[in-house]
N, CA, C and O atoms as CSV, one atom per row, in Angstrom:
chain,resi,resn,atom,element,x,y,z
A,1,MET,N,N,-85.445,-33.401,-17.930
A,1,MET,CA,C,-84.069,-33.101,-18.110
A,1,MET,C,C,-83.910,-31.672,-18.605
A,1,MET,O,O,-84.760,-31.134,-19.314
A,2,SER,N,N,-82.861,-31.114,-18.232
A,2,SER,CA,C,-82.635,-29.724,-18.627
A,2,SER,C,C,-81.972,-29.675,-19.989
A,2,SER,O,O,-81.426,-30.656,-20.492
A,3,LYS,N,N,-82.048,-28.496,-20.554
A,3,LYS,CA,C,-81.475,-28.324,-21.876
A,3,LYS,C,C,-79.973,-28.488,-21.828
A,3,LYS,O,O,-79.353,-28.983,-22.769
A,4,ARG,N,N,-79.426,-28.086,-20.773
A,4,ARG,CA,C,-77.982,-28.206,-20.619
A,4,ARG,C,C,-77.570,-29.669,-20.560
A,4,ARG,O,O,-76.562,-30.022,-21.171
A,5,ALA,N,N,-78.276,-30.523,-19.876
A,5,ALA,CA,C,-77.971,-31.943,-19.766
A,5,ALA,C,C,-78.166,-32.612,-21.125
A,5,ALA,O,O,-77.387,-33.475,-21.530
A,6,GLU,N,N,-79.214,-32.196,-21.811
A,6,GLU,CA,C,-79.445,-32.763,-23.139
A,6,GLU,C,C,-78.298,-32.402,-24.081
A,6,GLU,O,O,-77.848,-33.218,-24.885
A,7,ARG,N,N,-77.850,-31.183,-23.962
A,7,ARG,CA,C,-76.761,-30.701,-24.811
A,7,ARG,C,C,-75.497,-31.499,-24.541
A,7,ARG,O,O,-74.777,-31.857,-25.473
A,8,LYS,N,N,-75.226,-31.777,-23.290
A,8,LYS,CA,C,-74.044,-32.552,-22.929
A,8,LYS,C,C,-74.138,-33.961,-23.496
A,8,LYS,O,O,-73.156,-34.495,-24.012
A,9,ILE,N,N,-75.295,-34.551,-23.404
A,9,ILE,CA,C,-75.483,-35.916,-23.919
A,9,ILE,C,C,-75.257,-35.931,-25.426
A,9,ILE,O,O,-74.601,-36.832,-25.949
A,10,VAL,N,N,-75.800,-34.932,-26.126
A,10,VAL,CA,C,-75.625,-34.857,-27.585
A,10,VAL,C,C,-74.156,-34.669,-27.911
A,10,VAL,O,O,-73.638,-35.304,-28.830
A,11,ASP,N,N,-73.475,-33.799,-27.165
A,11,ASP,CA,C,-72.040,-33.581,-27.398
A,11,ASP,C,C,-71.237,-34.866,-27.170
A,11,ASP,O,O,-70.355,-35.207,-27.958
A,12,LEU,N,N,-71.555,-35.565,-26.089
A,12,LEU,CA,C,-70.845,-36.815,-25.796
A,12,LEU,C,C,-71.097,-37.852,-26.910
A,12,LEU,O,O,-70.177,-38.562,-27.317
A,13,ASN,N,N,-72.312,-37.931,-27.383
A,13,ASN,CA,C,-72.625,-38.866,-28.469
A,13,ASN,C,C,-71.856,-38.508,-29.736
A,13,ASN,O,O,-71.358,-39.395,-30.430
A,14,GLN,N,N,-71.757,-37.238,-30.036
A,14,GLN,CA,C,-71.017,-36.812,-31.227
A,14,GLN,C,C,-69.528,-37.126,-31.090
A,14,GLN,O,O,-68.881,-37.546,-32.048
A,15,ARG,N,N,-69.004,-36.918,-29.904
A,15,ARG,CA,C,-67.602,-37.236,-29.646
A,15,ARG,C,C,-67.336,-38.730,-29.800
A,15,ARG,O,O,-66.351,-39.150,-30.407
A,16,LEU,N,N,-68.239,-39.509,-29.235
A,16,LEU,CA,C,-68.090,-40.961,-29.329
A,16,LEU,C,C,-68.122,-41.422,-30.791
A,16,LEU,O,O,-67.363,-42.308,-31.183
A,17,GLU,N,N,-68.983,-40.831,-31.572
A,17,GLU,CA,C,-69.072,-41.188,-32.989
A,17,GLU,C,C,-67.774,-40.855,-33.713
A,17,GLU,O,O,-67.328,-41.618,-34.569
A,18,LYS,N,N,-67.162,-39.718,-33.375
A,18,LYS,CA,C,-65.910,-39.318,-34.005
A,18,LYS,C,C,-64.759,-40.217,-33.573
A,18,LYS,O,O,-63.922,-40.591,-34.395
A,19,GLU,N,N,-64.709,-40.559,-32.311
A,19,GLU,CA,C,-63.595,-41.333,-31.777
A,19,GLU,C,C,-63.736,-42.829,-32.070
A,19,GLU,O,O,-62.722,-43.518,-32.183
A,20,THR,N,N,-64.906,-43.331,-32.193
A,20,THR,CA,C,-65.115,-44.752,-32.453
A,20,THR,C,C,-64.749,-45.038,-33.904
A,20,THR,O,O,-65.276,-44.409,-34.822
A,21,PRO,N,N,-63.837,-45.998,-34.105
A,21,PRO,CA,C,-63.467,-46.308,-35.492
A,21,PRO,C,C,-64.660,-46.912,-36.222
A,21,PRO,O,O,-65.368,-47.772,-35.699
A,22,LYS,N,N,-64.853,-46.442,-37.423
A,22,LYS,CA,C,-65.968,-46.947,-38.206
A,22,LYS,C,C,-65.569,-48.262,-38.856
A,22,LYS,O,O,-64.405,-48.473,-39.199
A,23,LYS,N,N,-66.524,-49.120,-39.017
A,23,LYS,CA,C,-66.286,-50.417,-39.636
A,23,LYS,C,C,-66.034,-50.188,-41.121
A,23,LYS,O,O,-66.818,-49.550,-41.824
A,24,VAL,N,N,-64.916,-50.732,-41.563
A,24,VAL,CA,C,-64.553,-50.561,-42.968
A,24,VAL,C,C,-65.170,-51.712,-43.757
A,24,VAL,O,O,-65.042,-52.878,-43.382
A,25,LYS,N,N,-65.822,-51.376,-44.824
A,25,LYS,CA,C,-66.422,-52.405,-45.654
A,25,LYS,C,C,-65.325,-53.082,-46.457
A,25,LYS,O,O,-64.452,-52.423,-47.022
A,26,THR,N,N,-65.381,-54.404,-46.498
A,26,THR,CA,C,-64.353,-55.147,-47.238
A,26,THR,C,C,-64.731,-55.278,-48.700
A,26,THR,O,O,-63.894,-55.675,-49.511
A,27,GLY,N,N,-65.877,-54.980,-49.036
A,27,GLY,CA,C,-66.297,-55.047,-50.423
A,27,GLY,C,C,-67.786,-55.199,-50.500
A,27,GLY,O,O,-68.456,-55.540,-49.525
A,28,SER,N,N,-68.280,-54.944,-51.660
A,28,SER,CA,C,-69.713,-55.071,-51.822
A,28,SER,C,C,-70.083,-56.544,-51.943
A,28,SER,O,O,-69.211,-57.405,-52.062
A,29,SER,N,N,-71.344,-56.818,-51.911
A,29,SER,CA,C,-71.795,-58.207,-52.001
A,29,SER,C,C,-71.475,-58.775,-53.389
A,29,SER,O,O,-71.243,-59.977,-53.521
A,30,LYS,N,N,-71.460,-57.937,-54.412
A,30,LYS,CA,C,-71.102,-58.388,-55.759
A,30,LYS,C,C,-69.642,-58.826,-55.796
A,30,LYS,O,O,-69.295,-59.840,-56.401
A,31,SER,N,N,-68.808,-58.051,-55.146
A,31,SER,CA,C,-67.381,-58.374,-55.114
A,31,SER,C,C,-67.147,-59.684,-54.382
A,31,SER,O,O,-66.380,-60.530,-54.842
A,32,ARG,N,N,-67.812,-59.851,-53.234
A,32,ARG,CA,C,-67.659,-61.100,-52.474
A,32,ARG,C,C,-68.166,-62.288,-53.294
A,32,ARG,O,O,-67.543,-63.350,-53.292
A,33,PHE,N,N,-69.266,-62.122,-53.979
A,33,PHE,CA,C,-69.822,-63.182,-54.815
A,33,PHE,C,C,-68.842,-63.552,-55.928
A,33,PHE,O,O,-68.656,-64.729,-56.238
A,34,PHE,N,N,-68.218,-62.535,-56.525
A,34,PHE,CA,C,-67.224,-62.772,-57.578
A,34,PHE,C,C,-66.064,-63.605,-57.052
A,34,PHE,O,O,-65.658,-64.576,-57.689
A,35,TRP,N,N,-65.534,-63.236,-55.906
A,35,TRP,CA,C,-64.378,-63.963,-55.359
A,35,TRP,C,C,-64.755,-65.382,-54.932
A,35,TRP,O,O,-63.948,-66.305,-55.040
A,36,ARG,N,N,-65.968,-65.546,-54.454
A,36,ARG,CA,C,-66.413,-66.905,-54.120
A,36,ARG,C,C,-66.459,-67.765,-55.379
A,36,ARG,O,O,-66.051,-68.927,-55.367
A,37,ARG,N,N,-66.962,-67.178,-56.463
A,37,ARG,CA,C,-67.014,-67.909,-57.729
A,37,ARG,C,C,-65.610,-68.246,-58.225
A,37,ARG,O,O,-65.380,-69.333,-58.753
A,38,VAL,N,N,-64.681,-67.321,-58.055
A,38,VAL,CA,C,-63.302,-67.567,-58.476
A,38,VAL,C,C,-62.714,-68.730,-57.677
A,38,VAL,O,O,-62.099,-69.629,-58.251
A,39,VAL,N,N,-62.897,-68.715,-56.375
A,39,VAL,CA,C,-62.362,-69.785,-55.520
A,39,VAL,C,C,-62.998,-71.123,-55.874
A,39,VAL,O,O,-62.306,-72.135,-55.981
A,40,VAL,N,N,-64.316,-71.129,-56.056
A,40,VAL,CA,C,-65.005,-72.366,-56.422
A,40,VAL,C,C,-64.519,-72.842,-57.796
A,40,VAL,O,O,-64.314,-74.040,-57.994
A,41,GLY,N,N,-64.335,-71.935,-58.729
A,41,GLY,CA,C,-63.830,-72.294,-60.062
A,41,GLY,C,C,-62.445,-72.907,-59.999
A,41,GLY,O,O,-62.173,-73.907,-60.664
A,42,ILE,N,N,-61.568,-72.313,-59.200
A,42,ILE,CA,C,-60.216,-72.856,-59.031
A,42,ILE,C,C,-60.283,-74.240,-58.410
A,42,ILE,O,O,-59.579,-75.153,-58.843
A,43,PHE,N,N,-61.115,-74.398,-57.410
A,43,PHE,CA,C,-61.264,-75.708,-56.763
A,43,PHE,C,C,-61.772,-76.750,-57.756
A,43,PHE,O,O,-61.266,-77.872,-57.791
A,44,LEU,N,N,-62.769,-76.386,-58.560
A,44,LEU,CA,C,-63.306,-77.322,-59.546
A,44,LEU,C,C,-62.258,-77.681,-60.601
A,44,LEU,O,O,-62.136,-78.840,-60.997
A,45,ALA,N,N,-61.511,-76.683,-61.048
A,45,ALA,CA,C,-60.462,-76.949,-62.037
A,45,ALA,C,C,-59.416,-77.903,-61.458
A,45,ALA,O,O,-58.984,-78.839,-62.132
A,46,TYR,N,N,-59.019,-77.669,-60.237
A,46,TYR,CA,C,-58.046,-78.545,-59.577
A,46,TYR,C,C,-58.614,-79.962,-59.433
A,46,TYR,O,O,-57.909,-80.948,-59.652
A,47,SER,N,N,-59.888,-80.049,-59.065
A,47,SER,CA,C,-60.526,-81.370,-58.927
A,47,SER,C,C,-60.558,-82.108,-60.258
A,47,SER,O,O,-60.301,-83.311,-60.307
A,48,VAL,N,N,-60.870,-81.402,-61.331
A,48,VAL,CA,C,-60.900,-82.021,-62.660
A,48,VAL,C,C,-59.507,-82.515,-63.036
A,48,VAL,O,O,-59.368,-83.605,-63.589
A,49,ILE,N,N,-58.487,-81.733,-62.746
A,49,ILE,CA,C,-57.116,-82.137,-63.051
A,49,ILE,C,C,-56.745,-83.388,-62.261
A,49,ILE,O,O,-56.156,-84.314,-62.818
A,50,VAL,N,N,-57.076,-83.429,-60.988
A,50,VAL,CA,C,-56.745,-84.592,-60.151
A,50,VAL,C,C,-57.478,-85.833,-60.641
A,50,VAL,O,O,-56.875,-86.899,-60.763
A,51,VAL,N,N,-58.776,-85.705,-60.923
A,51,VAL,CA,C,-59.546,-86.855,-61.400
A,51,VAL,C,C,-59.028,-87.304,-62.768
A,51,VAL,O,O,-58.887,-88.501,-63.017
A,52,GLY,N,N,-58.750,-86.360,-63.641
A,52,GLY,CA,C,-58.213,-86.695,-64.963
A,52,GLY,C,C,-56.884,-87.422,-64.860
A,52,GLY,O,O,-56.635,-88.391,-65.577
A,53,SER,N,N,-56.042,-86.951,-63.970
A,53,SER,CA,C,-54.751,-87.603,-63.756
A,53,SER,C,C,-54.940,-89.020,-63.235
A,53,SER,O,O,-54.238,-89.938,-63.660
A,54,PHE,N,N,-55.870,-89.201,-62.329
A,54,PHE,CA,C,-56.155,-90.531,-61.775
A,54,PHE,C,C,-56.642,-91.469,-62.868
A,54,PHE,O,O,-56.186,-92.608,-62.960
A,55,VAL,N,N,-57.566,-90.995,-63.697
A,55,VAL,CA,C,-58.098,-91.824,-64.781
A,55,VAL,C,C,-56.979,-92.186,-65.760
A,55,VAL,O,O,-56.877,-93.335,-66.191
A,56,HIS,N,N,-56.144,-91.211,-66.110
A,56,HIS,CA,C,-55.026,-91.458,-67.026
A,56,HIS,C,C,-54.086,-92.517,-66.463
A,56,HIS,O,O,-53.666,-93.421,-67.184
A,57,GLN,N,N,-53.758,-92.410,-65.196
A,57,GLN,CA,C,-52.853,-93.376,-64.565
A,57,GLN,C,C,-53.486,-94.768,-64.526
A,57,GLN,O,O,-52.791,-95.767,-64.708
A,58,THR,N,N,-54.785,-94.840,-64.293
A,58,THR,CA,C,-55.471,-96.127,-64.262
A,58,THR,C,C,-55.438,-96.788,-65.639
A,58,THR,O,O,-55.174,-97.985,-65.752
A,59,VAL,N,N,-55.706,-96.007,-66.678
A,59,VAL,CA,C,-55.662,-96.539,-68.044
A,59,VAL,C,C,-54.257,-97.009,-68.381
A,59,VAL,O,O,-54.078,-98.088,-68.946
A,60,LYS,N,N,-53.270,-96.211,-68.041
A,60,LYS,CA,C,-51.866,-96.558,-68.308
A,60,LYS,C,C,-51.495,-97.846,-67.568
A,60,LYS,O,O,-50.815,-98.706,-68.128
A,61,MET,N,N,-51.931,-97.983,-66.328
A,61,MET,CA,C,-51.625,-99.170,-65.540
A,61,MET,C,C,-52.268,-100.409,-66.173
A,61,MET,O,O,-51.640,-101.467,-66.223
A,62,ASN,N,N,-53.497,-100.295,-66.651
A,62,ASN,CA,C,-54.157,-101.416,-67.319
A,62,ASN,C,C,-53.408,-101.823,-68.588
A,62,ASN,O,O,-53.259,-103.012,-68.869
A,63,GLN,N,N,-52.938,-100.834,-69.356
A,63,GLN,CA,C,-52.176,-101.133,-70.564
A,63,GLN,C,C,-50.881,-101.861,-70.211
A,63,GLN,O,O,-50.505,-102.824,-70.879
A,64,LEU,N,N,-50.210,-101.407,-69.175
A,64,LEU,CA,C,-48.969,-102.054,-68.765
A,64,LEU,C,C,-49.217,-103.471,-68.270
A,64,LEU,O,O,-48.408,-104.361,-68.532
A,65,GLU,N,N,-50.311,-103.697,-67.566
A,65,GLU,CA,C,-50.639,-105.050,-67.102
A,65,GLU,C,C,-50.892,-105.980,-68.286
A,65,GLU,O,O,-50.473,-107.137,-68.264
A,66,LYS,N,N,-51.580,-105.481,-69.328
A,66,LYS,CA,C,-51.804,-106.290,-70.526
A,66,LYS,C,C,-50.477,-106.599,-71.211
A,66,LYS,O,O,-50.252,-107.723,-71.659
A,67,GLU,N,N,-49.611,-105.611,-71.289
A,67,GLU,CA,C,-48.306,-105.814,-71.917
A,67,GLU,C,C,-47.481,-106.825,-71.130
A,67,GLU,O,O,-46.816,-107.674,-71.722
A,68,ILE,N,N,-47.517,-106.743,-69.819
A,68,ILE,CA,C,-46.793,-107.698,-68.968
A,68,ILE,C,C,-47.323,-109.104,-69.210
A,68,ILE,O,O,-46.542,-110.047,-69.338
A,69,SER,N,N,-48.632,-109.253,-69.274
A,69,SER,CA,C,-49.238,-110.554,-69.520
A,69,SER,C,C,-48.806,-111.103,-70.874
A,69,SER,O,O,-48.489,-112.286,-70.997
A,70,SER,N,N,-48.795,-110.248,-71.880
A,70,SER,CA,C,-48.383,-110.662,-73.223
A,70,SER,C,C,-46.926,-111.120,-73.228
A,70,SER,O,O,-46.596,-112.147,-73.823
A,71,VAL,N,N,-46.068,-110.370,-72.575
A,71,VAL,CA,C,-44.647,-110.723,-72.515
A,71,VAL,C,C,-44.453,-112.028,-71.745
A,71,VAL,O,O,-43.617,-112.848,-72.124
A,72,GLN,N,N,-45.207,-112.228,-70.680
A,72,GLN,CA,C,-45.095,-113.477,-69.922
A,72,GLN,C,C,-45.526,-114.665,-70.772
A,72,GLN,O,O,-44.910,-115.729,-70.697
A,73,ASN,N,N,-46.579,-114.505,-71.584
A,73,ASN,CA,C,-47.000,-115.576,-72.484
A,73,ASN,C,C,-45.922,-115.882,-73.518
A,73,ASN,O,O,-45.671,-117.046,-73.828
A,74,LYS,N,N,-45.285,-114.844,-74.052
A,74,LYS,CA,C,-44.197,-115.044,-75.016
A,74,LYS,C,C,-43.029,-115.774,-74.359
A,74,LYS,O,O,-42.410,-116.643,-74.975
A,75,ILE,N,N,-42.731,-115.426,-73.126
A,75,ILE,CA,C,-41.635,-116.093,-72.403
A,75,ILE,C,C,-41.945,-117.576,-72.244
A,75,ILE,O,O,-41.070,-118.416,-72.452
A,76,LYS,N,N,-43.180,-117.905,-71.879
A,76,LYS,CA,C,-43.566,-119.304,-71.724
A,76,LYS,C,C,-43.414,-120.049,-73.048
A,76,LYS,O,O,-42.914,-121.173,-73.074
A,77,ALA,N,N,-43.844,-119.427,-74.150
A,77,ALA,CA,C,-43.739,-120.065,-75.468
A,77,ALA,C,C,-42.278,-120.295,-75.832
A,77,ALA,O,O,-41.930,-121.359,-76.344
A,78,VAL,N,N,-41.425,-119.317,-75.578
A,78,VAL,CA,C,-39.999,-119.441,-75.889
A,78,VAL,C,C,-39.361,-120.512,-75.012
A,78,VAL,O,O,-38.519,-121.274,-75.487
A,79,GLU,N,N,-39.742,-120.582,-73.754
A,79,GLU,CA,C,-39.199,-121.613,-72.868
A,79,GLU,C,C,-39.598,-123.007,-73.342
A,79,GLU,O,O,-38.786,-123.931,-73.303
A,80,MET,N,N,-40.856,-123.165,-73.794
A,80,MET,CA,C,-41.297,-124.468,-74.307
A,80,MET,C,C,-40.519,-124.835,-75.567
A,80,MET,O,O,-40.084,-125.976,-75.725
A,81,SER,N,N,-40.344,-123.864,-76.463
A,81,SER,CA,C,-39.584,-124.095,-77.681
A,81,SER,C,C,-38.138,-124.450,-77.345
A,81,SER,O,O,-37.549,-125.337,-77.964
A,82,ASN,N,N,-37.584,-123.766,-76.382
A,82,ASN,CA,C,-36.212,-124.022,-75.949
A,82,ASN,C,C,-36.075,-125.448,-75.406
A,82,ASN,O,O,-35.091,-126.130,-75.693
A,83,THR,N,N,-37.048,-125.892,-74.634
A,83,THR,CA,C,-37.033,-127.251,-74.089
A,83,THR,C,C,-37.083,-128.276,-75.218
A,83,THR,O,O,-36.339,-129.257,-75.202
A,84,LYS,N,N,-37.962,-128.048,-76.202
A,84,LYS,CA,C,-38.064,-128.969,-77.334
A,84,LYS,C,C,-36.752,-129.017,-78.111
A,84,LYS,O,O,-36.305,-130.092,-78.511
A,85,LEU,N,N,-36.138,-127.864,-78.326
A,85,LEU,CA,C,-34.873,-127.816,-79.059
A,85,LEU,C,C,-33.759,-128.532,-78.300
A,85,LEU,O,O,-32.927,-129.198,-78.915
A,86,LYS,N,N,-33.732,-128.405,-76.984
A,86,LYS,CA,C,-32.725,-129.114,-76.187
A,86,LYS,C,C,-32.906,-130.626,-76.306
A,86,LYS,O,O,-31.928,-131.366,-76.409
A,87,GLU,N,N,-34.158,-131.079,-76.292
A,87,GLU,CA,C,-34.433,-132.510,-76.456
A,87,GLU,C,C,-33.997,-132.984,-77.838
A,87,GLU,O,O,-33.437,-134.072,-77.979
A,88,GLU,N,N,-34.254,-132.167,-78.853
A,88,GLU,CA,C,-33.852,-132.516,-80.216
A,88,GLU,C,C,-32.330,-132.572,-80.336
A,88,GLU,O,O,-31.791,-133.445,-81.015
A,89,ILE,N,N,-31.639,-131.639,-79.676
A,89,ILE,CA,C,-30.166,-131.653,-79.689
A,89,ILE,C,C,-29.654,-132.938,-79.060
A,89,ILE,O,O,-28.721,-133.548,-79.582
A,90,LYS,N,N,-30.241,-133.359,-77.959
A,90,LYS,CA,C,-29.834,-134.612,-77.313
A,90,LYS,C,C,-30.037,-135.789,-78.266
A,90,LYS,O,O,-29.176,-136.663,-78.364
A,91,LEU,N,N,-31.171,-135.815,-78.968
A,91,LEU,CA,C,-31.449,-136.881,-79.918
A,91,LEU,C,C,-30.441,-136.874,-81.065
A,91,LEU,O,O,-29.939,-137.922,-81.471
A,92,LEU,N,N,-30.151,-135.676,-81.583
A,92,LEU,CA,C,-29.229,-135.569,-82.718
A,92,LEU,C,C,-27.792,-135.955,-82.347
A,92,LEU,O,O,-27.001,-136.281,-83.232
A,93,GLN,N,N,-27.454,-135.925,-81.094
A,93,GLN,CA,C,-26.098,-136.260,-80.659
A,93,GLN,C,C,-25.940,-137.734,-80.285
A,93,GLN,O,O,-24.846,-138.153,-79.904
A,94,THR,N,N,-26.995,-138.518,-80.385
A,94,THR,CA,C,-26.876,-139.947,-80.056
A,94,THR,C,C,-26.166,-140.678,-81.189
A,94,THR,O,O,-26.259,-140.279,-82.349
A,95,ASP,N,N,-25.456,-141.753,-80.845
A,95,ASP,CA,C,-24.721,-142.533,-81.838
A,95,ASP,C,C,-25.661,-143.163,-82.859
A,95,ASP,O,O,-25.322,-143.246,-84.039
A,96,GLU,N,N,-26.826,-143.603,-82.425
A,96,GLU,CA,C,-27.776,-144.233,-83.329
A,96,GLU,C,C,-28.217,-143.264,-84.426
A,96,GLU,O,O,-28.285,-143.635,-85.597
A,97,TYR,N,N,-28.513,-142.040,-84.049
A,97,TYR,CA,C,-28.972,-141.056,-85.029
A,97,TYR,C,C,-27.854,-140.724,-86.008
A,97,TYR,O,O,-28.079,-140.665,-87.217
A,98,ILE,N,N,-26.645,-140.508,-85.485
A,98,ILE,CA,C,-25.511,-140.162,-86.352
A,98,ILE,C,C,-25.257,-141.305,-87.342
A,98,ILE,O,O,-25.012,-141.058,-88.523
A,99,GLU,N,N,-25.316,-142.555,-86.862
A,99,GLU,CA,C,-25.089,-143.702,-87.740
A,99,GLU,C,C,-26.158,-143.781,-88.817
A,99,GLU,O,O,-25.837,-144.000,-89.985
A,100,ARG,N,N,-27.400,-143.610,-88.457
A,100,ARG,CA,C,-28.495,-143.676,-89.423
A,100,ARG,C,C,-28.338,-142.608,-90.507
A,100,ARG,O,O,-28.500,-142.883,-91.696
A,101,ARG,N,N,-28.019,-141.386,-90.074
A,101,ARG,CA,C,-27.838,-140.289,-91.045
A,101,ARG,C,C,-26.662,-140.574,-91.977
A,101,ARG,O,O,-26.737,-140.294,-93.173
A,102,ALA,N,N,-25.568,-141.134,-91.432
A,102,ALA,CA,C,-24.398,-141.448,-92.253
A,102,ALA,C,C,-24.759,-142.517,-93.293
A,102,ALA,O,O,-24.318,-142.426,-94.439
A,103,ARG,N,N,-25.539,-143.512,-92.918
A,103,ARG,CA,C,-25.933,-144.561,-93.855
A,103,ARG,C,C,-26.883,-144.020,-94.922
A,103,ARG,O,O,-26.726,-144.328,-96.104
A,104,GLU,N,N,-27.870,-143.212,-94.514
A,104,GLU,CA,C,-28.896,-142.750,-95.450
A,104,GLU,C,C,-28.385,-141.658,-96.392
A,104,GLU,O,O,-28.639,-141.712,-97.596
A,105,GLU,N,N,-27.679,-140.685,-95.864
A,105,GLU,CA,C,-27.316,-139.530,-96.678
A,105,GLU,C,C,-25.927,-139.658,-97.314
A,105,GLU,O,O,-25.709,-139.179,-98.427
A,106,LEU,N,N,-24.996,-140.296,-96.615
A,106,LEU,CA,C,-23.630,-140.364,-97.130
A,106,LEU,C,C,-23.283,-141.752,-97.698
A,106,LEU,O,O,-22.183,-141.955,-98.211
A,107,ASN,N,N,-24.212,-142.692,-97.606
A,107,ASN,CA,C,-24.029,-144.051,-98.086
A,107,ASN,C,C,-22.790,-144.708,-97.487
A,107,ASN,O,O,-22.073,-145.441,-98.168
A,108,LEU,N,N,-22.552,-144.442,-96.229
A,108,LEU,CA,C,-21.419,-145.048,-95.545
A,108,LEU,C,C,-21.824,-146.416,-95.009
A,108,LEU,O,O,-22.998,-146.670,-94.740
A,109,VAL,N,N,-20.801,-147.321,-94.853
A,109,VAL,CA,C,-21.059,-148.661,-94.324
A,109,VAL,C,C,-20.036,-148.959,-93.246
A,109,VAL,O,O,-18.973,-148.340,-93.207
A,110,LYS,N,N,-20.346,-149.886,-92.385
A,110,LYS,CA,C,-19.408,-150.312,-91.364
A,110,LYS,C,C,-18.389,-151.258,-92.017
A,110,LYS,O,O,-18.669,-151.875,-93.045
A,111,PRO,N,N,-17.210,-151.357,-91.405
A,111,PRO,CA,C,-16.236,-152.289,-91.976
A,111,PRO,C,C,-16.792,-153.716,-91.947
A,111,PRO,O,O,-17.343,-154.158,-90.939
A,112,GLY,N,N,-16.641,-154.414,-93.045
A,112,GLY,CA,C,-17.112,-155.778,-93.160
A,112,GLY,C,C,-18.517,-155.894,-93.714
A,112,GLY,O,O,-18.952,-157.006,-94.012
A,113,GLU,N,N,-19.255,-154.786,-93.869
A,113,GLU,CA,C,-20.596,-154.822,-94.436
A,113,GLU,C,C,-20.500,-154.720,-95.953
A,113,GLU,O,O,-19.567,-154.123,-96.489
A,114,LYS,N,N,-21.441,-155.289,-96.611
A,114,LYS,CA,C,-21.509,-155.212,-98.069
A,114,LYS,C,C,-22.689,-154.333,-98.438
A,114,LYS,O,O,-23.754,-154.392,-97.824
A,115,VAL,N,N,-22.474,-153.529,-99.444
A,115,VAL,CA,C,-23.515,-152.627,-99.906
A,115,VAL,C,C,-24.283,-153.321,-101.010
A,115,VAL,O,O,-23.698,-153.825,-101.969
A,116,VAL,N,N,-25.571,-153.344,-100.871
A,116,VAL,CA,C,-26.433,-153.930,-101.893
A,116,VAL,C,C,-27.215,-152.797,-102.529
A,116,VAL,O,O,-27.938,-152.054,-101.865
A,117,ILE,N,N,-27.046,-152.691,-103.841
A,117,ILE,CA,C,-27.764,-151.642,-104.566
A,117,ILE,C,C,-28.772,-152.348,-105.464
A,117,ILE,O,O,-28.385,-153.120,-106.341
A,118,PRO,N,N,-30.039,-152.095,-105.258
A,118,PRO,CA,C,-31.031,-152.759,-106.107
A,118,PRO,C,C,-30.928,-152.263,-107.550
A,118,PRO,O,O,-30.712,-151.078,-107.804
A,119,ALA,N,N,-31.081,-153.167,-108.455
A,119,ALA,CA,C,-31.009,-152.812,-109.864
A,119,ALA,C,C,-32.347,-152.204,-110.283
A,119,ALA,O,O,-33.426,-152.692,-109.944
A,120,VAL,N,N,-32.221,-151.158,-111.006
A,120,VAL,CA,C,-33.424,-150.495,-111.504
A,120,VAL,C,C,-33.595,-150.948,-112.943
A,120,VAL,O,O,-32.766,-150.646,-113.801
A,121,GLY,N,N,-34.632,-151.644,-113.191
A,121,GLY,CA,C,-34.856,-152.168,-114.528
A,121,GLY,C,C,-35.783,-151.310,-115.303
A,121,GLY,O,O,-36.587,-150.557,-114.753
A,122,LYS,N,N,-35.657,-151.438,-116.627
A,122,LYS,CA,C,-36.549,-150.696,-117.494
A,122,LYS,C,C,-37.836,-151.486,-117.641
A,122,LYS,O,O,-37.827,-152.712,-117.756
A,123,LYS,N,N,-38.900,-150.785,-117.635
A,123,LYS,CA,C,-40.199,-151.431,-117.795
A,123,LYS,C,C,-40.455,-151.648,-119.285
A,123,LYS,O,O,-40.193,-150.775,-120.112
A,124,LYS,N,N,-40.968,-152.822,-119.599
A,124,LYS,CA,C,-41.330,-153.118,-120.982
A,124,LYS,C,C,-42.748,-152.644,-121.238
A,124,LYS,O,O,-43.640,-152.743,-120.396
A,125,GLN,N,N,-42.904,-152.132,-122.430
A,125,GLN,CA,C,-44.232,-151.636,-122.745
A,125,GLN,C,C,-44.975,-152.582,-123.596
A,125,GLN,O,O,-46.121,-152.318,-123.958
């Protein structure tokens, strides 16, 4: 090759280097490593928050289920007590019960009945 041809090739190569856009570095490897750590840290923090929230909600739900069970047991006890009281009210409203109470506590008698009071005697010593 002649010197002139070599010169042209060198000139063309220099022109191409000037006209070709150079690749711009986006950052050093340290910078990229830092940002990767930041992203991973944010992801881990978010994961911890989500898991913590899930655990908190699970604990809260268990507490509410226990409270519901306790309230249902109290309702059953109150319903049983209510049933017993209703039965007692029915008994207290019967004529037989009212008559017995009137005789025992108020010393009332039916017309035509005679009251017998036992005599209480003094004991001799």
